[in-house]
Chimera marker file (.cmm) of the C-alpha trace (Angstrom):
<marker_set name="trace">
<marker id="1" x="-63.238" y="-58.814" z="55.867" r="1" g="1" b="0" radius="0.5"/>
<marker id="2" x="-61.035" y="-55.721" z="56.410" r="1" g="1" b="0" radius="0.5"/>
<marker id="3" x="-57.611" y="-57.739" z="56.510" r="1" g="1" b="0" radius="0.5"/>
<marker id="4" x="-58.475" y="-60.293" z="53.303" r="1" g="1" b="0" radius="0.5"/>
<marker id="5" x="-60.258" y="-56.281" z="51.446" r="1" g="1" b="0" radius="0.5"/>
<marker id="6" x="-56.327" y="-55.053" z="52.328" r="1" g="1" b="0" radius="0.5"/>
<marker id="7" x="-54.663" y="-57.853" z="51.326" r="1" g="1" b="0" radius="0.5"/>
<marker id="8" x="-56.959" y="-57.632" z="47.590" r="1" g="1" b="0" radius="0.5"/>
<marker id="9" x="-56.072" y="-53.889" z="47.543" r="1" g="1" b="0" radius="0.5"/>
<marker id="10" x="-52.698" y="-54.703" z="47.690" r="1" g="1" b="0" radius="0.5"/>
<marker id="11" x="-52.300" y="-58.164" z="45.342" r="1" g="1" b="0" radius="0.5"/>
<marker id="12" x="-54.215" y="-55.739" z="42.413" r="1" g="1" b="0" radius="0.5"/>
<marker id="13" x="-51.606" y="-52.493" z="43.136" r="1" g="1" b="0" radius="0.5"/>
<marker id="14" x="-49.956" y="-50.737" z="39.638" r="1" g="1" b="0" radius="0.5"/>
<marker id="15" x="-53.080" y="-52.827" z="37.645" r="1" g="1" b="0" radius="0.5"/>
<marker id="16" x="-54.723" y="-49.925" z="35.448" r="1" g="1" b="0" radius="0.5"/>
<marker id="17" x="-58.162" y="-51.219" z="34.683" r="1" g="1" b="0" radius="0.5"/>
<marker id="18" x="-61.018" y="-49.305" z="36.480" r="1" g="1" b="0" radius="0.5"/>
<marker id="19" x="-62.215" y="-52.785" z="37.946" r="1" g="1" b="0" radius="0.5"/>
<marker id="20" x="-64.704" y="-53.003" z="41.210" r="1" g="1" b="0" radius="0.5"/>
<marker id="21" x="-64.253" y="-56.242" z="43.640" r="1" g="1" b="0" radius="0.5"/>
<marker id="22" x="-66.216" y="-56.598" z="47.114" r="1" g="1" b="0" radius="0.5"/>
<marker id="23" x="-65.154" y="-58.439" z="49.885" r="1" g="1" b="0" radius="0.5"/>
<marker id="24" x="-68.488" y="-59.179" z="51.608" r="1" g="1" b="0" radius="0.5"/>
<marker id="25" x="-68.889" y="-61.115" z="54.914" r="1" g="1" b="0" radius="0.5"/>
<marker id="26" x="-72.350" y="-62.694" z="54.372" r="1" g="1" b="0" radius="0.5"/>
<marker id="27" x="-73.289" y="-65.561" z="52.342" r="1" g="1" b="0" radius="0.5"/>
<marker id="28" x="-77.252" y="-64.932" z="51.645" r="1" g="1" b="0" radius="0.5"/>
<marker id="29" x="-76.499" y="-61.542" z="51.117" r="1" g="1" b="0" radius="0.5"/>
<marker id="30" x="-72.975" y="-60.822" z="49.516" r="1" g="1" b="0" radius="0.5"/>
<marker id="31" x="-74.026" y="-61.139" z="46.288" r="1" g="1" b="0" radius="0.5"/>
<marker id="32" x="-76.870" y="-58.608" z="45.763" r="1" g="1" b="0" radius="0.5"/>
<marker id="33" x="-75.509" y="-56.492" z="47.809" r="1" g="1" b="0" radius="0.5"/>
<marker id="34" x="-72.470" y="-56.832" z="45.445" r="1" g="1" b="0" radius="0.5"/>
<marker id="35" x="-74.180" y="-57.447" z="41.838" r="1" g="1" b="0" radius="0.5"/>
<marker id="36" x="-72.601" y="-53.944" z="40.549" r="1" g="1" b="0" radius="0.5"/>
<marker id="37" x="-68.930" y="-55.430" z="41.062" r="1" g="1" b="0" radius="0.5"/>
<marker id="38" x="-66.848" y="-56.946" z="38.641" r="1" g="1" b="0" radius="0.5"/>
<marker id="39" x="-66.355" y="-59.292" z="41.022" r="1" g="1" b="0" radius="0.5"/>
<marker id="40" x="-66.280" y="-60.261" z="44.616" r="1" g="1" b="0" radius="0.5"/>
<marker id="41" x="-66.511" y="-62.571" z="47.226" r="1" g="1" b="0" radius="0.5"/>
<marker id="42" x="-69.774" y="-63.739" z="50.055" r="1" g="1" b="0" radius="0.5"/>
<marker id="43" x="-67.711" y="-66.013" z="52.882" r="1" g="1" b="0" radius="0.5"/>
<marker id="44" x="-68.762" y="-67.877" z="55.876" r="1" g="1" b="0" radius="0.5"/>
<marker id="45" x="-68.449" y="-70.734" z="57.898" r="1" g="1" b="0" radius="0.5"/>
<marker id="46" x="-64.017" y="-71.278" z="56.254" r="1" g="1" b="0" radius="0.5"/>
<marker id="47" x="-65.429" y="-71.050" z="53.177" r="1" g="1" b="0" radius="0.5"/>
<marker id="48" x="-65.628" y="-68.592" z="49.748" r="1" g="1" b="0" radius="0.5"/>
<marker id="49" x="-68.145" y="-68.425" z="47.323" r="1" g="1" b="0" radius="0.5"/>
<marker id="50" x="-66.343" y="-66.302" z="43.927" r="1" g="1" b="0" radius="0.5"/>
<marker id="51" x="-69.293" y="-64.686" z="41.916" r="1" g="1" b="0" radius="0.5"/>
<marker id="52" x="-68.888" y="-62.452" z="39.166" r="1" g="1" b="0" radius="0.5"/>
<marker id="53" x="-71.166" y="-59.540" z="38.354" r="1" g="1" b="0" radius="0.5"/>
<marker id="54" x="-73.283" y="-61.559" z="40.841" r="1" g="1" b="0" radius="0.5"/>
<marker id="55" x="-73.338" y="-64.933" z="39.291" r="1" g="1" b="0" radius="0.5"/>
<marker id="56" x="-71.699" y="-67.511" z="41.679" r="1" g="1" b="0" radius="0.5"/>
<marker id="57" x="-68.581" y="-69.058" z="39.874" r="1" g="1" b="0" radius="0.5"/>
<marker id="58" x="-67.046" y="-71.029" z="42.631" r="1" g="1" b="0" radius="0.5"/>
<marker id="59" x="-66.432" y="-71.996" z="45.955" r="1" g="1" b="0" radius="0.5"/>
<marker id="60" x="-63.177" y="-72.107" z="47.539" r="1" g="1" b="0" radius="0.5"/>
<marker id="61" x="-61.660" y="-72.762" z="51.337" r="1" g="1" b="0" radius="0.5"/>
<marker id="62" x="-61.737" y="-69.600" z="53.617" r="1" g="1" b="0" radius="0.5"/>
<marker id="63" x="-57.482" y="-69.827" z="53.030" r="1" g="1" b="0" radius="0.5"/>
<marker id="64" x="-57.444" y="-69.272" z="49.700" r="1" g="1" b="0" radius="0.5"/>
<marker id="65" x="-60.160" y="-66.553" z="49.118" r="1" g="1" b="0" radius="0.5"/>
<marker id="66" x="-57.654" y="-63.776" z="48.462" r="1" g="1" b="0" radius="0.5"/>
<marker id="67" x="-55.495" y="-65.801" z="46.342" r="1" g="1" b="0" radius="0.5"/>
<marker id="68" x="-59.154" y="-66.671" z="44.007" r="1" g="1" b="0" radius="0.5"/>
<marker id="69" x="-60.030" y="-63.617" z="44.169" r="1" g="1" b="0" radius="0.5"/>
<marker id="70" x="-56.365" y="-62.159" z="42.662" r="1" g="1" b="0" radius="0.5"/>
<marker id="71" x="-56.788" y="-65.318" z="39.983" r="1" g="1" b="0" radius="0.5"/>
<marker id="72" x="-60.047" y="-64.139" z="39.378" r="1" g="1" b="0" radius="0.5"/>
<marker id="73" x="-59.018" y="-60.625" z="38.846" r="1" g="1" b="0" radius="0.5"/>
<marker id="74" x="-56.446" y="-60.484" z="37.161" r="1" g="1" b="0" radius="0.5"/>
<marker id="75" x="-58.470" y="-63.063" z="34.422" r="1" g="1" b="0" radius="0.5"/>
<marker id="76" x="-61.164" y="-60.040" z="34.211" r="1" g="1" b="0" radius="0.5"/>
<marker id="77" x="-58.441" y="-57.049" z="34.188" r="1" g="1" b="0" radius="0.5"/>
<marker id="78" x="-57.304" y="-59.274" z="30.475" r="1" g="1" b="0" radius="0.5"/>
<marker id="79" x="-60.213" y="-58.300" z="28.896" r="1" g="1" b="0" radius="0.5"/>
<marker id="80" x="-60.143" y="-54.799" z="30.286" r="1" g="1" b="0" radius="0.5"/>
<marker id="81" x="-59.135" y="-51.910" z="28.188" r="1" g="1" b="0" radius="0.5"/>
<marker id="82" x="-56.527" y="-50.339" z="30.767" r="1" g="1" b="0" radius="0.5"/>
<marker id="83" x="-57.347" y="-46.930" z="31.210" r="1" g="1" b="0" radius="0.5"/>
<marker id="84" x="-54.944" y="-44.479" z="32.719" r="1" g="1" b="0" radius="0.5"/>
<marker id="85" x="-55.061" y="-43.469" z="36.048" r="1" g="1" b="0" radius="0.5"/>
<marker id="86" x="-57.032" y="-46.152" z="36.523" r="1" g="1" b="0" radius="0.5"/>
<marker id="87" x="-57.527" y="-48.486" z="39.347" r="1" g="1" b="0" radius="0.5"/>
<marker id="88" x="-58.830" y="-51.497" z="41.014" r="1" g="1" b="0" radius="0.5"/>
<marker id="89" x="-61.204" y="-50.868" z="43.876" r="1" g="1" b="0" radius="0.5"/>
<marker id="90" x="-61.693" y="-53.165" z="46.519" r="1" g="1" b="0" radius="0.5"/>
<marker id="91" x="-64.895" y="-52.447" z="48.438" r="1" g="1" b="0" radius="0.5"/>
<marker id="92" x="-64.829" y="-54.335" z="52.186" r="1" g="1" b="0" radius="0.5"/>
<marker id="93" x="-68.110" y="-55.275" z="53.928" r="1" g="1" b="0" radius="0.5"/>
<link id1="1" id2="2" r="1" g="1" b="0" radius="0.2"/>
<link id1="2" id2="3" r="1" g="1" b="0" radius="0.2"/>
<link id1="3" id2="4" r="1" g="1" b="0" radius="0.2"/>
<link id1="4" id2="5" r="1" g="1" b="0" radius="0.2"/>
<link id1="5" id2="6" r="1" g="1" b="0" radius="0.2"/>
<link id1="6" id2="7" r="1" g="1" b="0" radius="0.2"/>
<link id1="7" id2="8" r="1" g="1" b="0" radius="0.2"/>
<link id1="8" id2="9" r="1" g="1" b="0" radius="0.2"/>
<link id1="9" id2="10" r="1" g="1" b="0" radius="0.2"/>
<link id1="10" id2="11" r="1" g="1" b="0" radius="0.2"/>
<link id1="11" id2="12" r="1" g="1" b="0" radius="0.2"/>
<link id1="12" id2="13" r="1" g="1" b="0" radius="0.2"/>
<link id1="13" id2="14" r="1" g="1" b="0" radius="0.2"/>
<link id1="14" id2="15" r="1" g="1" b="0" radius="0.2"/>
<link id1="15" id2="16" r="1" g="1" b="0" radius="0.2"/>
<link id1="16" id2="17" r="1" g="1" b="0" radius="0.2"/>
<link id1="17" id2="18" r="1" g="1" b="0" radius="0.2"/>
<link id1="18" id2="19" r="1" g="1" b="0" radius="0.2"/>
<link id1="19" id2="20" r="1" g="1" b="0" radius="0.2"/>
<link id1="20" id2="21" r="1" g="1" b="0" radius="0.2"/>
<link id1="21" id2="22" r="1" g="1" b="0" radius="0.2"/>
<link id1="22" id2="23" r="1" g="1" b="0" radius="0.2"/>
<link id1="23" id2="24" r="1" g="1" b="0" radius="0.2"/>
<link id1="24" id2="25" r="1" g="1" b="0" radius="0.2"/>
<link id1="25" id2="26" r="1" g="1" b="0" radius="0.2"/>
<link id1="26" id2="27" r="1" g="1" b="0" radius="0.2"/>
<link id1="27" id2="28" r="1" g="1" b="0" radius="0.2"/>
<link id1="28" id2="29" r="1" g="1" b="0" radius="0.2"/>
<link id1="29" id2="30" r="1" g="1" b="0" radius="0.2"/>
<link id1="30" id2="31" r="1" g="1" b="0" radius="0.2"/>
<link id1="31" id2="32" r="1" g="1" b="0" radius="0.2"/>
<link id1="32" id2="33" r="1" g="1" b="0" radius="0.2"/>
<link id1="33" id2="34" r="1" g="1" b="0" radius="0.2"/>
<link id1="34" id2="35" r="1" g="1" b="0" radius="0.2"/>
<link id1="35" id2="36" r="1" g="1" b="0" radius="0.2"/>
<link id1="36" id2="37" r="1" g="1" b="0" radius="0.2"/>
<link id1="37" id2="38" r="1" g="1" b="0" radius="0.2"/>
<link id1="38" id2="39" r="1" g="1" b="0" radius="0.2"/>
<link id1="39" id2="40" r="1" g="1" b="0" radius="0.2"/>
<link id1="40" id2="41" r="1" g="1" b="0" radius="0.2"/>
<link id1="41" id2="42" r="1" g="1" b="0" radius="0.2"/>
<link id1="42" id2="43" r="1" g="1" b="0" radius="0.2"/>
<link id1="43" id2="44" r="1" g="1" b="0" radius="0.2"/>
<link id1="44" id2="45" r="1" g="1" b="0" radius="0.2"/>
<link id1="45" id2="46" r="1" g="1" b="0" radius="0.2"/>
<link id1="46" id2="47" r="1" g="1" b="0" radius="0.2"/>
<link id1="47" id2="48" r="1" g="1" b="0" radius="0.2"/>
<link id1="48" id2="49" r="1" g="1" b="0" radius="0.2"/>
<link id1="49" id2="50" r="1" g="1" b="0" radius="0.2"/>
<link id1="50" id2="51" r="1" g="1" b="0" radius="0.2"/>
<link id1="51" id2="52" r="1" g="1" b="0" radius="0.2"/>
<link id1="52" id2="53" r="1" g="1" b="0" radius="0.2"/>
<link id1="53" id2="54" r="1" g="1" b="0" radius="0.2"/>
<link id1="54" id2="55" r="1" g="1" b="0" radius="0.2"/>
<link id1="55" id2="56" r="1" g="1" b="0" radius="0.2"/>
<link id1="56" id2="57" r="1" g="1" b="0" radius="0.2"/>
<link id1="57" id2="58" r="1" g="1" b="0" radius="0.2"/>
<link id1="58" id2="59" r="1" g="1" b="0" radius="0.2"/>
<link id1="59" id2="60" r="1" g="1" b="0" radius="0.2"/>
<link id1="60" id2="61" r="1" g="1" b="0" radius="0.2"/>
<link id1="61" id2="62" r="1" g="1" b="0" radius="0.2"/>
<link id1="62" id2="63" r="1" g="1" b="0" radius="0.2"/>
<link id1="63" id2="64" r="1" g="1" b="0" radius="0.2"/>
<link id1="64" id2="65" r="1" g="1" b="0" radius="0.2"/>
<link id1="65" id2="66" r="1" g="1" b="0" radius="0.2"/>
<link id1="66" id2="67" r="1" g="1" b="0" radius="0.2"/>
<link id1="67" id2="68" r="1" g="1" b="0" radius="0.2"/>
<link id1="68" id2="69" r="1" g="1" b="0" radius="0.2"/>
<link id1="69" id2="70" r="1" g="1" b="0" radius="0.2"/>
<link id1="70" id2="71" r="1" g="1" b="0" radius="0.2"/>
<link id1="71" id2="72" r="1" g="1" b="0" radius="0.2"/>
<link id1="72" id2="73" r="1" g="1" b="0" radius="0.2"/>
<link id1="73" id2="74" r="1" g="1" b="0" radius="0.2"/>
<link id1="74" id2="75" r="1" g="1" b="0" radius="0.2"/>
<link id1="75" id2="76" r="1" g="1" b="0" radius="0.2"/>
<link id1="76" id2="77" r="1" g="1" b="0" radius="0.2"/>
<link id1="77" id2="78" r="1" g="1" b="0" radius="0.2"/>
<link id1="78" id2="79" r="1" g="1" b="0" radius="0.2"/>
<link id1="79" id2="80" r="1" g="1" b="0" radius="0.2"/>
<link id1="80" id2="81" r="1" g="1" b="0" radius="0.2"/>
<link id1="81" id2="82" r="1" g="1" b="0" radius="0.2"/>
<link id1="82" id2="83" r="1" g="1" b="0" radius="0.2"/>
<link id1="83" id2="84" r="1" g="1" b="0" radius="0.2"/>
<link id1="84" id2="85" r="1" g="1" b="0" radius="0.2"/>
<link id1="85" id2="86" r="1" g="1" b="0" radius="0.2"/>
<link id1="86" id2="87" r="1" g="1" b="0" radius="0.2"/>
<link id1="87" id2="88" r="1" g="1" b="0" radius="0.2"/>
<link id1="88" id2="89" r="1" g="1" b="0" radius="0.2"/>
<link id1="89" id2="90" r="1" g="1" b="0" radius="0.2"/>
<link id1="90" id2="91" r="1" g="1" b="0" radius="0.2"/>
<link id1="91" id2="92" r="1" g="1" b="0" radius="0.2"/>
<link id1="92" id2="93" r="1" g="1" b="0" radius="0.2"/>
</marker_set>
């Protein structure tokens, strides 16, 4: 999960919001383990479940995980106030 996490980190570069994104490798435990994250993915078997605050919002093919996380992060960030010096935190596991 480190490669997708690095790609998501690069895609969110320049954002000034305190967004927490979890990139998990287990569909069974992922949403529960990353409940504190604003956004995350739990992946396995060629697909990823995208979740917001621990609730699954969609399932996407593995090839679309990074793109979808970045799109959802941008959507969430629009409703957040920018904080000087803040940046998204991507947590791989």
